[in-house]
N, C-alpha and C positions, 0 to 999 in steps of 0.2 A: 504494500500500500504506500502511496505517496501522500504525505501530509504537508500542506503549506499553511503557514501562519502569517496573516497580514499584520505587519508591525504597526499599522496605523489604527485599524479598528478592532484588532484582536480576533477577527473571525478566523476559524479554522476551515480549510477546504481540503477535502480528501479525494484522492483518485485511486480507485480500486484496480487491481491487477487485470481484471476482466475488461476494463475500459480501454479504448484506443487512446493513443497519445493526442490525437486531434480533439477528442472529447475533453480531455483534461486541460489542454491549452485553451479550448473554447470557454470552459468554466472559469479559468484564471482571467481570461480576457474580459469576460462579463463582470467579474469582480473589480477589475482595474477600472472599467468604465464607470461603475457606481462609487468607487473609492479611489479617485485619481491620485492621491499621494501614496498609494499602496506600495509597500516594499515587503518582500516576503523572506522569511526564513523557512527552511524546508528540510525534510528528511525522507529517506526511503527505508521502509521497514522490511522489504523483501528483495530478493535478487532481481526480480522483474522490475521493481520500482527503481532500484539504483541504476539499472540499465536505461530506463526511461529518462532518468535525470540527465544522463549524458546527451539526450536529444532535446529535452525541454529547456534546460538552462540556457544553452546558446540561443534558442529562439526567443526567450524572454529578454535576454540581454540585447539582442538585435532590435527588439522593440523598444529599447530604452528603459527597461525596468531595472530598478536598483535591487540587487540581491546581496545585501551587506554581509550576511552571515550564512554560510552554507555548511551543511553537515555531510 
């Protein structure tokens, strides 16, 4: 499971191993639109999740999202 914590509003967003990377990125994008100063800390709790982080984090950084603390 992927777990993202918004450092601005303290909301926790989860992405299950059964979800596609696109679904998870879409959910994060929706959160960023409603919480523009969003910055996330995150963690992957499974092997699948840590592999997906390798894909998701560069996409978020390309979009200009600040990811100050990564696990």
